[in-house]
C-alpha positions in Angstrom: 0.0 0.0 0.0 2.8 2.4 1.0 4.5 2.0 -2.4 1.3 3.2 -4.2 1.3 6.4 -2.1 5.0 6.9 -2.6 4.7 6.5 -6.4 1.8 9.0 -6.5 3.8 11.5 -4.4 6.9 11.1 -6.6 4.7 11.8 -9.6 3.5 15.0 -8.1 -0.1 13.7 -7.5 0.0 14.2 -3.7 -0.5 11.7 -1.0 -3.5 10.0 -2.5 -4.7 6.4 -2.9 -6.4 7.1 -6.2 -5.1 9.9 -8.5 -7.6 12.8 -8.5 -9.2 11.9 -5.2 -8.8 13.6 -1.8 -5.6 12.9 0.2 -5.7 10.1 2.6 -3.1 8.9 5.1 -3.3 5.1 4.6 0.4 4.6 4.4 1.0 5.2 8.2 4.8 5.2 7.8 4.8 8.9 6.8 8.5 9.8 6.8 9.5 6.5 5.3 7.0 7.0 2.5 8.4 10.5 1.8 11.9 9.0 1.7 10.9 6.4 -0.8 9.1 9.0 -2.9 12.2 11.2 -2.9 14.4 8.4 -4.2 11.8 7.5 -6.7 11.7 11.1 -7.9 15.5 10.9 -8.4 15.0 8.0 -10.8 14.9 4.8 -8.8 12.0 2.3 -9.2 9.8 2.6 -6.2 10.3 -1.0 -5.1 14.1 -0.6 -5.4 14.0 2.6 -3.3 12.1 0.9 -0.5 14.4 -2.1 -0.6 17.5 0.0 -0.5 16.3 2.1 2.4 15.2 -0.9 4.5 18.4 -2.9 3.9 20.6 0.0 4.7 18.6 0.6 7.9 18.9 -3.0 8.9 22.6 -3.0 8.5 22.9 0.3 10.5 20.8 -1.2 13.2 23.0 -4.2 13.6 26.1 -2.0 13.7 24.5 0.3 16.2 23.6 -2.6 18.5 27.3 -3.6 18.5 28.5 -0.1 19.0 26.1 0.6 21.9 27.4 -2.4 23.8 30.8 -0.7 23.9 29.5 1.6 26.5 28.9 -1.0 29.2 32.3 -2.5 29.8 32.6 -5.0 32.7 35.7 -6.9 33.3 38.1 -7.6 30.5 37.6 -6.7 26.9 36.7 -10.2 25.8 33.6 -10.2 28.0 32.5 -7.0 26.4 33.3 -8.3 22.9 31.2 -11.5 23.2 28.2 -9.6 24.5 28.4 -7.1 21.6 29.0 -9.7 18.9 26.3 -12.1 20.0 23.7 -9.4 20.4 24.5 -8.0 17.0 24.3 -11.5 15.5 20.8 -12.1 17.0 19.5 -8.9 15.5 21.2 -9.5 12.2 19.7 -13.0 11.8 16.2 -12.0 13.1 13.1 -11.1 11.1 14.7 -7.8 9.9 15.4 -9.2 6.4 11.9 -10.6 6.3 10.5 -7.1 6.5 13.1 -5.8 3.9 12.0 -8.4 1.4 8.3 -7.5 2.0 9.3 -3.8 1.5 7.9 -2.7 4.9 9.5 0.3 6.5 9.9 -1.7 9.8 13.7 -1.6 9.9 13.8 2.1 9.2 11.5 2.6 12.2 13.6 0.2 14.3 16.8 2.2 13.5 15.3 5.5 14.5 13.9 4.0 17.7 17.2 2.4 18.7 19.1 5.6 18.0 16.7 7.5 20.2 17.1 4.8 22.9 20.9 5.2 22.7 20.6 8.9 23.6 18.0 8.1 26.3 20.5 5.7 27.9 23.2 8.4 28.0 20.7 10.8 29.6 20.0 8.2 32.3 23.7 7.9 33.1 24.8 11.5 32.6 23.8 15.2 32.9 20.8 16.4 31.0 22.6 19.0 28.9 20.7 21.0 26.3 22.8 19.4 23.6 22.0 15.8 24.8 18.3 16.5 25.3 18.1 18.3 22.0 19.6 15.2 20.2 17.1 13.0 22.1 14.2 15.2 21.0 15.3 15.4 17.4 15.8 11.6 17.0 12.5 11.1 18.9 10.7 13.4 16.4 12.1 11.4 13.5 10.9 8.2 15.2 7.4 9.6 15.6 7.3 10.9 12.0 8.3 7.5 10.7 5.6 5.6 12.6 3.0 7.4 14.8 3.4 4.8 17.6 6.9 6.1 17.9 5.5 8.9 19.9 4.4 6.3 22.5 7.9 4.8 22.6 9.6 8.2 22.9 7.0 9.3 25.5 7.9 6.3 27.6 11.6 7.3 27.5 10.7 10.9 28.4 8.6 9.6 31.3 11.5 7.5 32.6 13.8 10.5 32.4 11.4 12.7 34.3 11.0 10.1 37.0 14.7 9.6 37.5 15.6 13.3 37.4 15.6 15.3 40.7 12.6 17.6 40.9 14.7 20.7 40.5 16.3 19.5 37.2 13.2 18.2 35.4 12.7 21.5 33.6 16.2 21.2 32.1 14.9 18.1 30.3 11.4 19.3 29.6 12.1 22.7 28.1 14.4 21.7 25.3 12.3 18.6 24.6 9.1 20.7 24.2 11.0 23.2 22.0 12.6 20.6 19.7 10.0 17.8 19.8 6.7 19.2 21.0 6.5 22.3 18.8 7.6 20.7 15.5 5.4 17.7 16.4 2.4 19.9 17.0 3.1 21.7 13.7 3.2 18.4 11.8 0.0 17.3 13.7 -1.8 20.5 12.6 -0.6 20.1 9.0 -1.7 16.5 9.0 -5.2 17.4 10.2 -5.5 20.1 7.6 -4.1 18.1 4.7 -5.9 14.8 5.3 -8.9 16.1 7.2 -8.4 13.9 10.2 -5.9 14.0 13.1 -4.8 10.4 13.0 -3.7 8.0 10.1 -6.6 6.4 8.5 -5.9 2.8 9.6 -6.2 3.9 13.3 -9.9 4.5 12.8 -10.3 1.0 11.2 -8.2 -1.0 13.7 -8.7 1.1 16.8 -12.1 2.5 17.5 -11.6 2.9 21.3 -11.9 -0.9 21.8 -9.8 -3.2 23.9 -8.1 -6.0 21.9 -6.9 -8.7 24.2 -5.7 -10.8 21.2 -3.4 -7.9 20.3 -2.0 -7.9 23.8 -1.4 -11.6 23.5 0.3 -11.1 20.1 2.5 -8.4 21.6 3.6 -10.6 24.5 4.3 -13.4 22.0 6.5 -11.0 20.0 8.5 -10.2 23.1 9.0 -13.9 23.8 10.1 -14.6 20.3 12.4 -11.6 19.9 13.7 -11.4 23.5 13.7 -15.2 24.2 16.2 -15.9 27.0 16.6 -12.2 27.8 13.2 -11.9 29.6 13.9 -14.0 32.6 17.4 -12.5 32.8 16.0 -9.0 32.8 13.6 -10.0 35.6 16.6 -11.4 37.5 18.5 -8.2 37.0 15.8 -6.2 38.8 16.1 -8.2 42.0 19.1 -6.4 43.7 17.9 -3.2 45.4 21.0 -1.2 44.7 20.2 0.9 41.5 16.9 -0.9 40.9 15.1 2.4 40.1 17.4 3.2 37.2 17.0 -0.4 35.8 13.2 -0.1 36.0 13.4 3.3 34.3 15.4 1.7 31.5 12.8 -1.0 30.9 9.6 1.1 31.4 9.5 2.4 27.7 9.8 -1.2 26.5 6.9 -2.4 28.7 4.7 0.6 27.8 5.2 0.1 24.1 4.4 -3.6 24.4 1.2 -3.0 26.4 -0.2 -0.1 24.3 -1.0 -2.5 21.4 -4.1 -3.7 23.4 -5.8 -0.6 21.9 -5.3 -1.7 18.3 -6.4 -4.7 16.2 -3.6 -7.1 15.4 -4.6 -7.2 11.7 -1.7 -6.9 9.3 0.9 -7.5 12.0 3.1 -9.4 9.6 5.8 -11.4 11.4 5.2 -9.2 14.5 6.4 -6.1 12.6 4.5 -3.7 14.9 6.7 -4.8 17.9 9.9 -5.3 16.0 11.4 -2.0 17.2 11.7 -3.5 20.6 14.0 -6.3 19.4 17.2 -4.3 18.9 16.4 -2.3 22.0 16.0 -5.5 24.1 19.3 -6.8 22.8 21.0 -3.6 24.0 19.1 -3.1 27.2 19.9 -6.5 28.7 23.5 -5.7 29.2 23.2 -2.8 31.6 20.3 -4.4 33.4 22.0 -7.7 33.9 25.5 -6.4 34.6 24.4 -3.8 37.1 21.7 -6.0 38.6 23.3 -9.4 38.6 26.9 -9.1 37.5 27.8 -12.5 39.0 25.9 -14.1 36.1 28.1 -12.4 33.6 31.3 -14.0 34.9 29.9 -17.4 35.9 27.6 -18.2 33.1 29.3 -16.7 30.1 29.7 -20.0 28.2 26.1 -21.0 28.9 25.0 -17.6 27.5 27.2 -18.2 24.5 25.6 -21.5 23.8 22.1 -20.1 24.3 22.6 -17.2 22.0 24.3 -19.3 19.3 21.2 -21.5 19.5 19.0 -18.5 18.9 21.1 -17.4 16.0 20.9 -20.9 14.5 17.1 -21.0 14.9 16.6 -17.6 13.5 18.9 -18.4 10.6 16.8 -21.4 9.8 13.5 -19.6 10.2 14.3 -16.4 8.4 17.2 -17.1 6.0 17.2 -20.8 4.9 13.5 -20.9 4.5 11.6 -18.6 2.0 10.5 -15.4 3.6 8.1 -14.0 1.0 6.3 -16.5 -1.1 5.0 -16.0 -4.7 1.7 -14.3 -4.5 -1.0 -14.8 -7.1 -2.5 -11.4 -6.3 0.8 -9.7 -7.4 1.1 -11.7 -10.6 -2.5 -11.1 -11.5 -2.1 -7.4 -10.8 0.7 -7.3 -13.4 -1.5 -9.2 -15.8 -4.3 -6.7 -15.3 -2.1 -3.7 -15.9 -2.8 -3.4 -19.7 -6.5 -2.6 -18.9 -5.4 0.3 -16.6 -6.0 2.7 -19.6 -9.7 1.7 -19.7 -10.3 3.6 -16.4 -11.6 0.4 -14.7 -12.2 0.3 -11.0 -11.7 -2.7 -8.7 -13.1 -3.2 -5.2 -10.9 -5.3 -2.9 -10.9 -6.4 0.7 -7.1 -6.5 0.8 -5.6 -3.4 -0.7 -2.0 -4.3 -1.5 -0.6 -6.2 -4.4 -3.6 -6.0 -6.8 -4.0 -2.2 -6.8 -0.3 -1.5 -6.8 0.7 -3.8 -9.7 -2.4 -3.2 -11.8 -2.4 0.5 -11.2 -6.2 0.4 -11.4 -8.4 2.8 -9.5 -9.2 0.8 -6.3 -11.8 0.9 -3.5 -10.4 -0.5 -0.3 -13.6 -1.9 1.2 -11.9 -2.5 4.5 -11.3 1.2 4.7 -7.5 1.4 5.4 -7.1 3.6 2.4 -10.6 5.2 2.3 -11.5 7.8 4.9 -15.2 7.6 4.1 -15.4 3.9 4.6 -13.2 4.1 7.7 -15.4 6.7 9.4 -18.7 5.2 8.2 -17.7 1.7 9.4 -18.0 0.1 6.0 -18.8 0.6 2.3 -22.5 1.2 1.7 -24.6 0.2 -1.3 -24.9 3.7 -2.7 -21.1 4.1 -2.9 -20.8 0.7 -4.5 -23.5 1.4 -7.1 -22.0 4.8 -7.9 -18.4 3.5 -8.4 -19.6 0.4 -10.2 -16.4 -1.6 -9.9 -15.5 -3.9 -12.8 -13.6 -6.4 -10.6 -14.4 -7.3 -7.0 -12.0 -9.4 -5.0 -13.1 -10.8 -1.6 -10.9 -12.7 0.8 -13.4 -14.9 2.6 -13.5 -18.1 4.7 -15.4 -20.6 2.7 -15.8 -22.0 -0.8 -19.0 -22.7 -2.8 -20.9 -25.5 -1.2 -19.2 -25.1 2.2 -20.4 -23.2 5.3 -18.8 -19.8 5.9 -16.4 -19.4 8.8 -16.4 -16.1 10.7 -13.0 -15.7 12.4 -13.5 -11.9 12.8 -17.1 -10.7 12.9 -16.4 -7.2 11.5 -14.6 -8.7 8.5 -17.5 -11.2 8.0 -20.0 -8.4 8.0 -18.1 -6.5 5.4 -17.9 -9.5 3.1 -21.6 -10.3 3.6 -22.5 -6.8 2.6 -20.4 -6.9 -0.5 -22.1 -10.1 -1.7 -25.5 -8.4 -1.4 -24.3 -5.5 -3.6 -23.5 -7.8 -6.5 -26.7 -9.1 -8.1 -26.1 -12.2 -10.3 -27.5 -10.5 -13.4 -24.7 -7.8 -13.1 -21.8 -9.8 -11.7 -20.4 -13.3 -12.3 -18.3 -15.2 -9.9 -15.4 -16.3 -12.2 -12.9 -17.8 -9.7 -12.5 -18.9 -6.1 -8.8 -19.5 -5.5 -7.4 -21.1 -2.4 -5.2 -23.9 -0.9 -8.1 -25.0 1.3 -11.8 -24.3 1.3 -11.5 -22.4 4.6 -9.6 -19.4 3.2 -10.2 -18.3 -0.3 -10.0 -15.4 -2.8 -13.3 -14.8 -4.7 -13.2 -12.9 -8.0 -16.3 -11.3 -9.4 -16.5 -9.6 -12.8 -19.2 -7.1 -14.1 -20.9 -8.6 -17.1 -21.6 -5.4 -19.1 -18.1 -4.4 -19.9 -16.6 -5.0 -23.4 -13.6 -6.8 -21.9 -15.6 -9.3 -19.9 -14.7 -12.3 -21.9 -11.0 -11.5 -22.1 -10.8 -10.7 -18.3 -12.7 -13.8 -17.4 -10.4 -16.0 -19.5 -7.4 -14.3 -17.9 -8.6 -14.9 -14.3 -10.0 -18.4 -14.7 -6.9 -19.7 -16.6 -4.4 -18.0 -14.3 -1.6 -19.8 -12.4 -2.6 -18.5 -9.0 0.0 -19.0 -6.2 -1.2 -18.9 -2.6 0.4 -16.1 -0.7 1.0 -18.0 2.5 3.1 -20.8 1.1 3.7 -20.0 -2.6 2.2 -23.2 -3.7 -0.4 -23.4 -6.6 -3.9 -22.6 -5.5 -6.9 -24.4 -6.8 -10.1 -22.9 -8.2 -12.9 -24.2 -6.0 -15.6 -22.8 -8.3 -17.9 -25.5 -9.4 -16.2 -28.2 -7.4 -18.5 -28.1 -4.4 -15.6 -28.3 -2.0 
């Protein structure tokens, strides 16, 4: 989705989903989108620009994890070197390359969050000079502009600093922070509200809504377990000694706050726990000062055990994220490319998953889920009048059944959307031409409008297509007419 916005911005069309329509902030990763658009404007392909930025950010994150460990030197140089090397190896072999291959801006956000955390640690240990706080505020601002939840992460760091600082010195932190983070941040917030018409990115209205999502909290906890693994009990152990406990708690508070805040958002689209990934490099830096200052006896006595554990993690991650395919062939992307020649006809598609099909086809697209449509997001769904006015030629629905099988309803809001779309397509106007899937419990339905001159050609294209299933890259089958 983000690449579609970046391409339109690079072409001078504004931050829009469909060219000629009102701006909408569906990309969420605002500053990353602007960076991709800038490189695209300079002549790079939009996909290459995103890949270059994400790979560079991942490499810099790994290097920064190693460099930050240089600050906490306990004992001889070798003890310092093994901690730095192993921590960097864990981050290098983790899911970062997974996000790069998927062209998500996750690693760019992680780099900004880690850089901000590095200055935060210096402020915890040293004097809150204007220069140091200014650097913290500037990096925090970049973090918040890349992803809006970066404001939560930076806010947690600021809260820890204010808690640790003596009452008489808190203004020394707060004043430069307000000046260098608060004022520019409010200016951006005001511009965002004016330009897009709403204060928050559009997906927040679809996936938030003021509800509590316990499943998202569970996913966030799972992400911490997978990305922090053996560190979590060690961090808890490091909090046991009373001496210096307050500082160690302050160091970990931003991590805990960021993990818990996801209870307010749906876990939809959390590909490989990308929403929580910013915490992985932070965790693999934070463990050293917490453990060494809180339980330094473990560092000297259990070094070789730690070495074996971390090497095991590196091996597991290498198998999971490197030796196995990360991003599988996706029939939606290939079909999007195949549909691109019809883009000049001005056709519109309506899709429940606005990603590969709209980007590669370059058709006008209605995102029926609402991530890229403010009217749908705020209305709670696409209505019949909107559907009949737009008259989409192609309708793609990701649903959880196949013809002749009962429909599953894993998420009621999604099921209500797909139910409504089916009622908007009378059989005399639309024909179901394909139902692709690996199993009958998760399928992609394709409907075509009958009254278009290209109906026969498009039907032949879709029904005869070699459609790969996005979850495993294996050939999908067309359940239409099979009663399965």
